[in-house]
C-alpha positions as CSV (number, residue, x, y, z in Angstrom):
1,M,-13.0,13.4,1.1
2,N,-12.3,12.2,4.7
3,L,-10.6,8.9,5.9
4,S,-11.3,6.9,8.8
5,P,-9.3,5.7,11.0
6,E,-8.4,2.7,9.6
7,A,-7.7,4.0,6.2
8,R,-5.5,6.3,7.5
9,S,-1.8,5.4,6.7
10,F,0.0,7.3,9.3
11,D,1.4,3.9,10.8
12,L,3.7,3.8,7.4
13,T,6.9,5.8,6.6
14,P,7.1,7.6,3.9
15,A,8.1,4.9,1.3
16,E,5.6,2.5,2.5
17,H,3.3,5.3,2.1
18,R,4.2,5.8,-1.6
19,L,3.4,2.1,-2.5
20,Y,0.4,1.7,-0.4
21,L,-1.2,4.5,-2.6
22,L,0.4,2.5,-5.6
23,I,-1.2,-0.4,-5.2
24,V,-4.7,0.5,-3.3
25,E,-5.0,3.0,-6.1
26,G,-3.2,1.6,-9.3
27,G,-2.7,-2.2,-9.6
28,L,0.8,-2.2,-10.6
29,R,3.3,-4.9,-10.3
30,D,6.2,-5.0,-8.2
31,R,8.7,-4.5,-11.2
32,E,5.7,-1.5,-12.2
33,I,6.2,-0.3,-8.9
34,S,10.2,-0.6,-8.8
35,T,10.3,1.4,-12.6
36,K,8.3,4.1,-11.3
37,T,9.6,4.7,-7.9
38,G,13.4,4.1,-8.4
39,F,13.4,1.3,-5.8
40,T,14.7,-1.7,-6.5
41,Y,12.6,-5.1,-7.2
42,G,13.8,-6.8,-4.0
43,S,13.0,-3.2,-2.1
44,V,9.7,-3.0,-3.2
45,K,8.7,-6.6,-2.8
46,T,9.9,-6.0,1.2
47,I,8.3,-3.3,1.8
48,I,5.0,-4.1,0.6
49,H,5.5,-7.2,2.6
50,R,6.1,-4.6,5.5
51,I,2.8,-3.0,4.4
52,L,0.9,-6.4,4.5
53,E,1.8,-6.6,8.1
54,K,0.9,-3.3,9.5
55,K,-2.3,-3.2,8.2
56,G,-2.9,-7.2,8.9
57,C,-3.4,-8.3,5.2
58,S,-2.4,-11.5,3.9
59,G,-2.3,-10.1,0.4
60,R,-2.7,-7.2,-1.7
61,V,-6.4,-8.0,-2.7
62,E,-7.5,-7.9,1.4
63,L,-5.3,-4.6,1.1
64,V,-7.1,-2.9,-1.4
65,V,-10.8,-4.3,-0.2
66,K,-9.8,-3.1,3.4
67,H,-8.3,0.7,2.1
68,W,-12.0,1.2,0.0
69,K,-14.2,-0.3,2.5
70,A,-12.6,2.3,5.1
71,M,-13.8,5.4,3.4
72,K,-15.5,7.8,3.7
73,F,-17.2,9.9,1.0
């Protein structure tokens, strides 16, 4: 599977990229992400906020839609 430039996550830190994948593929809530990753709940909220800012999204739904629209199969 090839990713278009918009779908790539090279601008994200490793922690941001990990959470980005959980969001776009798993639809997990913040507490579930915290449990799954070992990050504190506060850290998860901060990291997600940074992801949304970097990707120019106002929320998770927009992030997921942009991700899947950018995918090339």
